[in-house]
C-alpha positions as CSV (number, residue, x, y, z in Angstrom):
1,M,18.5,-0.9,-6.7
2,A,16.3,-1.9,-3.8
3,A,18.2,0.6,-1.6
4,F,16.4,3.3,-3.6
5,V,13.5,3.0,-1.2
6,N,15.5,4.9,1.4
7,F,16.2,7.8,-0.9
8,P,14.0,10.9,-1.3
9,I,12.1,11.0,-4.6
10,W,14.1,13.9,-5.9
11,M,17.3,11.9,-5.5
12,I,15.8,9.0,-7.4
13,V,14.9,11.3,-10.3
14,L,18.4,12.8,-10.3
15,I,20.0,9.3,-10.3
16,G,17.6,8.2,-13.2
17,I,18.6,11.2,-15.3
18,S,22.3,10.6,-14.6
19,L,22.0,6.9,-15.6
20,A,20.1,8.0,-18.8
21,A,22.9,10.3,-19.8
22,A,25.7,7.8,-19.2
23,P,25.0,5.1,-21.9
24,P,24.8,7.6,-24.8
25,L,28.0,9.3,-23.8
26,L,29.9,6.1,-23.2
27,L,28.7,4.5,-26.5
28,W,29.6,7.7,-28.4
29,C,33.1,7.6,-26.9
30,F,33.3,3.9,-27.8
31,F,32.3,4.4,-31.4
32,Y,34.3,7.6,-32.1
33,K,37.1,8.0,-29.5
34,S,38.2,4.5,-28.6
35,P,40.7,2.4,-30.6
36,A,37.6,0.5,-31.9
37,K,36.7,3.6,-34.1
38,R,38.9,2.3,-36.9
39,Y,36.7,-0.8,-37.2
40,F,33.5,1.1,-37.1
41,A,34.8,3.6,-39.7
42,H,34.7,0.9,-42.3
43,S,31.7,-1.1,-41.1
44,S,28.2,-0.8,-42.5
45,E,25.2,0.5,-40.5
46,I,22.6,-2.1,-39.6
47,E,19.0,-1.7,-40.6
48,P,17.0,0.7,-38.4
49,A,14.3,-2.0,-38.1
50,V,16.5,-3.7,-35.6
51,I,15.9,-0.8,-33.2
52,G,12.2,-1.4,-33.3
53,A,12.6,-5.2,-32.7
54,V,14.7,-4.7,-29.6
55,A,12.7,-1.7,-28.4
56,I,9.4,-3.8,-28.6
57,L,10.9,-6.3,-26.2
58,F,12.0,-3.5,-23.9
59,G,8.4,-2.1,-24.0
60,L,6.9,-5.5,-23.3
61,F,9.0,-6.1,-20.2
62,A,8.3,-2.6,-19.0
63,A,4.5,-3.2,-19.5
64,F,4.7,-6.6,-17.7
65,L,6.6,-5.0,-14.8
66,A,4.3,-2.0,-14.6
67,N,1.3,-4.4,-14.4
68,D,2.9,-6.4,-11.6
69,I,3.6,-3.2,-9.7
70,W,0.1,-1.9,-10.2
71,N,-1.5,-5.2,-8.9
72,R,0.8,-5.3,-5.9
73,N,-0.1,-1.8,-5.0
74,Q,-3.8,-2.5,-5.4
75,I,-3.4,-5.6,-3.1
76,A,-1.6,-3.4,-0.5
77,I,-4.4,-0.8,-0.5
78,Q,-7.2,-3.5,-0.4
79,S,-5.6,-5.4,2.5
80,V,-5.7,-2.2,4.7
81,A,-9.3,-1.6,3.7
82,Q,-10.2,-5.3,4.4
83,E,-8.5,-5.1,7.8
84,G,-10.4,-2.0,8.8
85,D,-13.7,-3.4,7.6
86,A,-13.2,-6.7,9.5
87,I,-12.5,-4.7,12.7
88,R,-15.8,-2.8,12.2
89,T,-17.7,-6.1,11.5
90,L,-16.2,-7.9,14.5
91,A,-17.3,-5.0,16.8
92,R,-20.8,-5.1,15.4
93,Y,-21.3,-8.7,16.4
94,T,-21.1,-7.7,20.1
95,E,-23.6,-4.9,19.9
96,G,-26.5,-7.1,21.1
97,M,-24.5,-8.6,24.0
98,P,-24.2,-7.2,27.6
99,Q,-22.4,-3.9,27.7
100,A,-19.4,-5.4,29.5
101,Y,-18.8,-7.8,26.6
102,N,-19.3,-5.0,24.1
103,D,-16.7,-2.8,25.9
104,Q,-14.3,-5.7,26.2
105,M,-14.3,-6.4,22.5
106,R,-14.0,-2.7,21.5
107,T,-11.1,-2.2,23.9
108,A,-9.3,-5.2,22.4
109,L,-9.9,-4.0,18.9
110,T,-8.9,-0.4,19.7
111,D,-5.6,-1.7,21.2
112,Y,-5.0,-3.7,18.1
113,A,-5.7,-0.9,15.7
114,K,-3.7,1.6,17.7
115,T,-0.7,-0.7,17.9
116,V,-0.9,-1.3,14.1
117,I,-0.8,2.4,13.4
118,E,1.8,3.4,16.0
119,K,4.1,0.3,15.8
120,D,3.5,-1.6,12.6
121,W,3.3,1.3,10.2
122,P,6.6,3.0,11.1
123,M,8.5,-0.4,10.9
124,M,6.9,-1.3,7.6
125,L,8.6,1.8,6.1
126,D,11.9,0.0,6.8
127,G,10.6,-3.4,5.5
128,K,10.0,-4.9,9.0
129,R,7.0,-5.8,11.2
130,S,6.2,-5.2,14.9
131,T,6.2,-8.1,17.3
132,E,4.2,-6.2,19.8
133,L,1.1,-6.9,17.8
134,L,1.1,-10.7,18.6
135,G,-0.2,-10.1,22.1
136,K,-3.1,-7.9,20.9
137,V,-4.0,-10.6,18.4
138,R,-4.1,-13.3,21.1
139,V,-6.4,-11.2,23.2
140,I,-8.9,-10.9,20.5
141,S,-8.6,-14.6,19.7
142,A,-9.1,-15.6,23.3
143,L,-12.3,-13.4,23.6
144,I,-13.8,-15.2,20.6
145,V,-12.6,-18.8,21.0
146,S,-12.6,-19.5,24.7
147,G,-13.9,-16.3,26.4
148,D,-17.4,-15.3,27.6
149,I,-18.0,-13.4,24.4
150,G,-17.6,-16.4,22.2
151,K,-19.8,-18.5,24.5
152,S,-22.5,-15.9,24.7
153,A,-22.6,-15.4,20.9
154,G,-23.6,-18.9,20.1
155,P,-22.2,-21.2,17.4
156,T,-23.4,-19.2,14.3
157,I,-22.3,-15.7,15.4
158,Q,-19.1,-17.2,16.9
159,G,-18.3,-18.7,13.5
160,R,-18.9,-15.4,11.8
161,M,-16.7,-13.6,14.4
162,L,-13.9,-16.1,13.7
163,D,-14.3,-15.4,10.0
164,S,-13.8,-11.7,10.7
165,F,-10.9,-12.4,13.0
166,T,-9.3,-14.6,10.2
167,T,-9.7,-11.7,7.7
168,I,-7.9,-9.4,10.1
169,R,-5.0,-11.8,10.5
170,E,-4.8,-12.6,6.7
171,A,-5.0,-8.9,5.7
172,R,-2.2,-8.0,8.2
173,Q,-0.1,-10.9,7.0
174,T,-0.5,-9.8,3.4
175,R,0.6,-6.2,4.1
176,V,3.6,-7.1,6.2
177,Q,4.8,-9.6,3.6
178,L,4.5,-6.9,0.9
179,A,6.4,-4.5,3.2
180,E,9.1,-7.0,3.8
181,A,9.6,-7.9,0.1
182,R,12.5,-5.5,-0.9
183,T,14.1,-7.5,-3.6
184,L,13.9,-6.9,-7.4
185,S,12.3,-9.5,-9.6
186,A,14.0,-11.0,-12.7
187,K,11.8,-8.7,-14.9
188,W,13.8,-5.7,-13.6
189,Y,17.1,-7.2,-14.9
190,A,15.4,-8.1,-18.2
191,L,14.3,-4.5,-18.5
192,Y,17.8,-3.2,-18.0
193,L,19.2,-5.7,-20.4
194,F,16.8,-4.8,-23.2
195,G,17.3,-1.1,-22.5
196,L,21.0,-1.5,-23.0
197,L,20.5,-3.6,-26.2
198,T,18.2,-0.9,-27.5
199,Q,20.9,1.7,-26.9
200,L,23.4,-0.5,-28.8
201,A,21.0,-1.0,-31.7
202,I,20.5,2.8,-32.0
203,G,24.3,3.2,-31.9
204,F,25.0,0.6,-34.7
205,A,22.1,2.0,-36.8
206,H,23.7,5.5,-36.7
207,V,27.4,4.4,-36.6
208,H,28.4,6.9,-39.3
209,R,26.2,9.8,-38.0
210,P,27.6,10.8,-34.6
211,R,25.2,13.7,-34.1
212,E,22.1,11.7,-35.0
213,Q,23.3,8.8,-32.8
214,L,23.8,11.0,-29.8
215,I,20.4,12.7,-30.2
216,A,18.6,9.4,-30.7
217,Q,20.3,7.7,-27.8
218,S,19.7,10.7,-25.5
219,I,16.0,10.7,-26.3
220,F,15.7,7.0,-25.6
221,G,17.8,7.4,-22.5
222,M,15.5,10.1,-21.1
223,A,12.5,7.8,-21.8
224,F,14.2,4.9,-20.1
225,A,15.0,7.1,-17.1
226,A,11.4,8.3,-16.8
227,C,10.2,4.7,-17.0
228,V,12.6,3.4,-14.4
229,T,12.0,6.3,-12.0
230,I,8.2,5.9,-12.2
231,L,8.4,2.1,-11.7
232,I,10.9,2.1,-8.8
233,A,8.9,4.8,-7.0
234,N,6.0,2.4,-6.9
235,E,7.8,-0.9,-6.7
236,F,7.7,-1.4,-2.9
237,P,4.4,-0.7,-1.1
238,Y,4.6,0.7,2.4
239,S,8.2,2.0,1.7
240,R,9.2,5.6,2.3
241,I,8.8,6.5,-1.3
242,N,5.6,4.6,-1.8
243,P,3.7,4.8,1.6
244,I,0.3,3.3,1.9
245,S,-2.1,5.3,4.1
246,S,-3.3,3.7,7.4
247,E,-6.4,5.9,7.2
248,P,-8.9,3.0,6.8
249,L,-7.6,1.6,10.2
250,Q,-7.7,5.0,11.8
251,K,-11.4,5.4,10.7
252,A,-12.2,1.9,11.8
253,M,-10.8,2.6,15.3
254,E,-12.7,5.9,15.5
255,S,-16.0,4.1,14.5
256,L,-15.8,1.6,17.3
257,Y,-17.3,4.1,19.8
258,R,-19.5,6.0,17.4
259,S,-23.2,5.6,17.9
């Protein structure tokens, strides 16, 4: 299922519709065309209330999963915004220093932001990270910790600069970890299980009414397909079907030389 991130959205929708149509047709054939039809012809229908009991569990897992996905996407968006804001803040701390130090810091921050946009972002689409960024990070770290900028800033400002630098590193680590996470959680498998059980409950509740069974299962199947399609399209931040914009970093880089 995680391979869906490499498919265009229209293909995911088509696969979802196909998967929605399969269970009703297979169950209909099982009840009425397979050798088991003799057994079901003499069996009693179960209470329709069973459908609601199983469907509630399906809905709960769908809600839990949607909440997790929503929170993960919010963290992904916030991490980019925090990274861009920390770049701006770090640049502001050198404004009162000699022009050479100011230019040094802005050049290092520009190189970092440009490498993130040009190297990190394309690789995150495939669930990877760029190793070229490590050198850019070390340059900024050296300027603050042991370089003339850190010494000229004084202990208080230097501490604040280190805080901003730490924010940049932590925000970057958060987004690349989210980009690299391409496995489905156990909640996905629970969602599939209760979706199938709901289809079975619908089938047993309408075992002597083929037309009603097929209609009811088709309606639930389409709802299940819509649910899964929406969730999987947003499951993996920074993927090709759920890209997160690098605009905050682009704007931060542009602001470095803005008066």
